[in-house]
Each structure stands twice: as C-alpha cells, then as structure tokens.
C-alpha positions in Angstrom: -47.8 103.0 -266.2 -48.1 99.6 -264.5 -49.3 96.5 -266.3 -53.0 96.0 -265.9 -52.6 92.4 -264.5 -50.0 93.6 -262.0 -52.3 96.4 -260.8 -55.2 93.9 -260.5 -53.2 91.4 -258.5 -51.8 94.0 -256.1 -55.3 95.6 -255.6 -56.8 92.2 -254.8 -54.0 91.3 -252.4 -55.0 94.3 -250.4 -58.6 93.4 -250.5 -58.2 89.8 -249.5 -55.8 90.5 -246.7 -58.1 93.1 -245.2 -61.1 90.7 -245.6 -59.2 87.9 -243.8 -58.3 90.2 -240.9 -61.9 91.5 -240.5 -63.2 87.9 -240.6 -60.7 86.9 -237.9 -61.9 89.7 -235.6 -65.6 88.9 -236.1 -64.9 85.2 -235.3 -62.9 86.1 -232.2 -65.6 88.4 -230.8 -68.2 85.8 -231.6 -66.3 83.1 -229.7 -65.6 85.4 -226.8 -69.3 86.1 -226.5 -70.0 82.3 -226.0 -68.2 82.4 -222.7 -71.3 84.3 -221.4 -74.3 82.1 -222.2 -76.9 84.9 -222.4 -79.2 86.2 -225.1 -76.7 89.0 -225.9 -74.2 86.3 -226.9 -76.7 85.0 -229.6 -77.3 88.5 -230.7 -73.6 89.2 -231.1 -73.2 86.0 -233.2 -76.2 87.1 -235.3 -74.6 90.5 -235.9 -71.3 89.0 -236.9 -72.9 86.5 -239.3 -75.2 89.0 -240.8 -72.2 91.4 -241.4 -70.7 88.7 -243.6 -73.9 88.1 -245.5 -75.0 84.9 -243.6 -78.0 85.9 -241.4 -78.8 82.4 -240.4 -80.4 82.3 -236.9 -79.7 78.6 -236.6 -76.0 79.2 -237.0 -76.0 82.0 -234.4 -77.0 79.5 -231.8 -73.8 77.5 -232.4 -71.1 80.2 -232.6 -68.2 77.7 -232.4 -69.2 75.8 -235.6 -70.0 79.1 -237.3 -66.6 80.5 -236.5 -64.9 77.3 -237.5 -66.6 77.5 -240.9 -65.7 81.2 -241.3 -62.0 80.4 -240.6 -61.2 77.1 -242.3 -64.0 76.0 -244.6 -62.3 75.7 -248.1 -65.7 75.3 -249.6 -66.8 78.7 -248.5 -65.5 81.4 -250.9 -65.6 84.0 -248.2 -63.7 82.0 -245.5 -60.4 83.3 -244.0 -58.5 80.3 -245.5 -59.9 81.0 -249.0 -59.2 84.7 -248.7 -55.6 84.1 -247.7 -55.2 81.4 -250.5 -56.3 84.0 -253.1 -54.1 86.7 -251.6 -51.1 84.3 -251.8 -51.9 83.3 -255.4 -52.1 86.9 -256.5 -48.8 87.6 -254.7 -47.2 84.6 -256.4 -48.2 86.1 -259.8 -46.5 89.4 -259.0 -43.6 88.1 -257.0 -41.2 90.4 -258.6 -43.3 93.4 -257.6 -43.3 92.8 -253.8 -40.5 92.4 -251.4 -39.2 89.2 -249.9 -40.4 90.2 -246.4 -44.0 90.7 -247.6 -44.0 87.4 -249.6 -42.6 85.3 -246.8 -45.1 86.7 -244.3 -48.1 86.0 -246.5 -46.8 82.6 -247.4 -46.4 81.7 -243.8 -49.9 82.6 -242.9 -51.2 80.7 -245.9 -49.2 77.6 -244.9 -50.6 77.7 -241.4 -54.2 77.8 -242.7 -53.6 74.9 -245.1 -51.7 72.8 -242.5 -53.6 69.5 -241.9 -53.2 70.2 -238.2 -55.0 73.5 -238.5 -58.4 72.2 -237.4 -56.9 70.6 -234.3 -54.9 73.8 -233.5 -58.1 75.8 -233.8 -59.9 73.3 -231.5 -57.1 73.5 -228.9 -57.1 77.2 -228.8 -59.4 79.0 -231.2 -58.7 82.5 -229.8 -55.0 82.1 -229.8 -55.2 80.8 -233.4 -57.1 83.9 -234.4 -55.0 86.3 -232.5 -51.8 84.9 -234.1 -53.4 85.2 -237.5 -54.3 88.8 -237.0 -50.9 89.6 -235.7 -49.3 88.0 -238.8 -51.6 90.0 -241.0 -50.5 93.2 -239.2 -46.8 92.1 -239.8 -47.6 91.7 -243.5 -49.0 95.2 -243.7 -46.1 96.5 -241.7 -43.6 94.8 -244.1 -45.4 96.2 -247.1 -45.3 99.7 -245.7 -41.7 99.6 -244.6 -40.0 97.5 -247.3 -41.9 98.3 -250.6 -41.2 101.4 -252.6 -44.2 103.8 -252.2 -44.9 103.9 -255.9 -47.8 102.6 -258.0 -47.6 99.0 -256.7 -47.8 100.1 -253.1 -50.7 102.4 -253.9 -52.7 99.7 -255.6 -52.1 97.4 -252.6 -53.3 100.2 -250.2 -56.2 101.1 -252.5 -57.5 97.6 -252.3 -57.1 97.5 -248.5 -59.0 100.7 -247.8 -61.7 99.9 -250.4 -62.3 96.6 -248.7 -62.3 98.1 -245.3 -64.8 100.8 -246.1 -67.1 98.2 -247.5 -66.7 95.8 -244.5 -67.3 98.5 -241.9 -70.2 100.0 -243.8 -71.8 96.5 -244.0 -71.4 96.1 -240.2 -73.0 99.4 -239.6 -75.8 98.7 -241.9 -76.5 95.5 -239.9 -76.3 97.2 -236.5 -77.8 100.7 -237.1 -79.2 100.8 -240.7 -82.3 98.7 -240.8 -85.2 100.2 -239.1 -87.1 97.0 -239.2 -84.6 95.5 -236.8 -84.7 96.2 -233.1 -82.3 98.9 -232.1 -79.1 97.5 -230.3 -79.1 98.9 -226.8 -77.4 96.0 -224.9 -74.1 97.3 -223.5 -72.2 94.0 -224.2 -73.5 93.9 -227.8 -72.5 97.5 -228.4 -69.1 96.9 -226.9 -68.7 93.9 -229.2 -69.5 95.9 -232.3 -66.6 98.2 -231.4 -64.3 95.2 -230.9 -65.3 93.8 -234.3 -64.0 97.1 -235.7 -60.9 97.2 -233.6 -62.4 100.4 -232.2 -63.0 99.9 -228.5 -60.0 101.6 -227.1 -60.0 104.6 -229.6 -63.8 105.0 -229.0 -63.3 105.1 -225.2 -60.6 107.8 -225.5 -63.2 110.0 -227.3 -66.5 109.2 -225.6 -65.2 107.5 -222.4 -67.5 104.6 -221.4 -70.7 106.1 -222.7 -72.0 103.3 -225.0 -74.6 105.0 -227.1 -75.7 103.7 -230.6 -75.5 107.2 -231.9 -71.9 107.8 -230.8 -70.8 104.4 -232.1 -72.4 105.1 -235.5 -70.8 108.6 -235.6 -67.4 107.2 -234.6 -67.2 104.4 -237.1 -68.8 106.3 -239.9 -67.6 109.9 -239.6 -64.5 110.1 -237.4 -61.7 111.9 -239.2 -58.7 110.2 -237.4 -59.7 106.6 -236.7 -58.1 104.5 -239.4 -61.1 102.1 -239.6 -63.8 104.7 -239.9 -65.5 104.9 -243.3 -64.6 108.5 -243.6 -60.9 107.9 -243.0 -60.9 105.0 -245.5 -62.6 107.1 -248.3 -60.1 109.9 -247.7 -57.2 107.4 -248.3 -58.9 106.0 -251.4 -59.2 109.4 -252.9 -55.5 110.2 -251.9 -54.2 107.1 -253.7 -56.4 107.4 -256.7 -55.5 111.1 -257.2 -51.8 110.0 -257.6 -52.6 106.9 -259.7 -54.8 108.7 -262.1 -52.1 111.0 -263.1 -50.6 108.1 -265.1 -53.6 107.6 -267.3 -56.1 109.6 -269.4 -58.9 110.4 -267.0 -62.4 109.2 -268.1 -64.0 112.6 -267.7 -66.5 113.1 -264.8 -66.6 109.4 -264.2 -62.9 109.0 -263.5 -62.2 107.0 -260.3 -60.5 109.9 -258.5 -63.5 112.1 -259.1 -65.9 109.5 -257.8 -63.7 109.0 -254.8 -63.6 112.7 -254.2 -67.4 113.0 -254.2 -67.6 110.0 -251.7 -65.0 111.6 -249.4 -66.9 114.9 -249.5 -70.2 113.1 -248.7 -68.7 111.8 -245.4 -66.5 114.9 -244.7 -69.5 117.3 -244.5 -72.1 114.9 -243.1 -73.4 115.4 -239.6 -74.7 112.5 -237.5 -78.0 114.3 -236.7 -78.8 114.7 -240.4 -77.7 111.1 -241.1 -80.1 109.8 -238.5 -82.9 112.2 -239.5 -82.8 111.1 -243.1 -82.3 107.5 -242.2 -79.0 105.9 -241.4 -79.9 103.0 -243.7 -80.3 105.3 -246.7 -77.0 107.1 -246.0 -75.0 104.0 -245.4 -76.6 102.4 -248.5 -75.6 105.4 -250.6 -72.0 105.2 -249.4 -71.7 101.4 -250.1 -73.2 102.1 -253.6 -70.6 104.7 -254.2 -67.8 102.4 -253.0 -69.0 99.9 -255.6 -69.0 102.5 -258.3 -65.4 103.5 -257.4 -64.4 99.8 -257.7 -66.1 99.5 -261.1 -64.4 102.7 -262.3 -61.0 101.5 -261.0 -61.4 98.4 -263.1 -62.4 100.3 -266.2 -59.5 102.7 -265.8 -56.7 100.5 -264.7 -57.5 96.9 -265.5 -60.2 96.3 -268.2 -59.5 99.3 -270.4 -59.5 98.9 -274.2 -56.2 98.9 -276.1 -57.2 102.0 -278.0 -57.4 103.9 -274.7 -53.7 103.4 -274.1 -52.3 103.7 -277.6 -51.1 107.1 -278.8 -53.4 108.8 -281.3 
C-alpha cells in the first residue's frame, strides 16, 4: 500500500492540474467574447466568473482584468498561477514517484507562470499565452499516461483529475441550467461559449449537429457516456480507479469510497434528461456535487487520514 502522504500529493497534483486547465479555458472564452461588444459578451463573462465562485457583475463588465486576475494573481488561491504552483510543490515532494518527463513538463509550466515577464507576455497575446498553457497541460497529462507505470500512483493522479473535472463541470452546469431564479440561457453565442468552456463544442456538434438547445447541452455535459468531460464519464472513471485502489485496504463498510463512487455512477448512468428537468436540474446537479464531495471525504478517510490502528495487523 502506498504511503498516505504520497497518495495525497499525487491526488492533489491531478486536481490542481485539471483546475488550471479549466481556468485557462474559461479565461480564453471570456476574452474571445470581448471581441464582440454585445450583451451576450457580458453574459458569457458572468457565467465564467460565477462558475469559479466569483459572481461579481462589476468584474463581468471588464473581462480582460477579470481574466488577468484568474491567470496570474498570486494573491488569489484559485488562480491558475497558484494552482500550478501547488501542483509543482506536490510533485516536488513525490519526485521519486513520477517520471522525469512529467516533472519537467510541470516545472516548465510553473516557471512560465512565475516569470517576471509573464504579465507582459499575457498583455501582448493573452489568447496565445492561454493556448500554450493548455497545450503544455495536455502534454503533462500525456506524459503521465505514457511514461508512468499504471499502478497506484498513476491511479491516484487520475482519481484527482476526474474528481476535479466532475466538480468543475457540475458547477458550470449549475450556473447555466440549475438555478430556476436565473433567466434561462437561450442566446446562441452564450450556449456555444458554454460548450467551449467545457472543450465540448466539436463533440457536441457531431452528436446534435448545430442545434443549440439548453436541454441538449445539459444532457451532453451531464449524461453522455463517451465524452471524457461529461460528469457521467468522470464518475465512471472515479469508480473504476477506486475499485482497484480499494483492494489494497480494508474497506470501511457501506461508506467505502468505491461504494460511494458506484452509487454516484449509477445515479448518472440511469438518469434520463426528462426526469432530471422534471424534478429540477438544480436539485439533481446539487445532489451529484454533494456525492462528489462525499467521495472526496471518504477517499481522505480511507487513504490519507486513517488512524494507525486501521493499518496495523490485529
């Protein structure tokens, strides 16, 4: 069984890297929208900021400054720069558990973000800066997948990544489709931007063509079986990795993390979009996010914060 501190660091590397990539994409879409000075551009910025827990209407009217803060503000614990710094620090602590290729790629991204010239590079070409960062994060994930042994360490890394992705996409869906008090998003540009925030535009078009309907977008990002950024796909991978990892420890009964993940996966596998909307998308998405949080807590209790007596032989 892997040391608790090692499992914890690998799990958080996956989470921080996924969070940084998601923030890059939100910032990119927000900046693209500013090229068209319309009400939909402000709405897109409002969606992006609300999805990261910052529903400040004043910031939505100045998307460039909001994006700059999301990317480089070292005082903001949720910024891309801070997420990558934390991922890199966790990687440093478990340097012997990851390959040279994964370490070098993550270190290079961190150095770019902390470079004194980074603010000027962002000002000179913000979208190029963000696209390069996303590409490097993809290279990190590819290096991890193709150079690390697919054992416990790799599974904890992927577990963190899919756990974070499910939470981030769920939060975005909650903002866009979950709150009945908010006006339904019907603007074509705004709906397209929601798909771009999830890296889902092209996969969506292959399934639904150009029919931009809120119901279809919710169904695709929440319940699609094959799209790797849908909540259903993420929860299936979470269960898959936990099922293997839980074999190495004494399961904590009905509350073991793989059981909780199995229930969450089943909730999404057997859900139908009509029933979700009839019962209230907000209630359904909220329940999914609550169960994701429960899985996280149980992962910690099982693999990280367990008592010594739980691991010592009787």
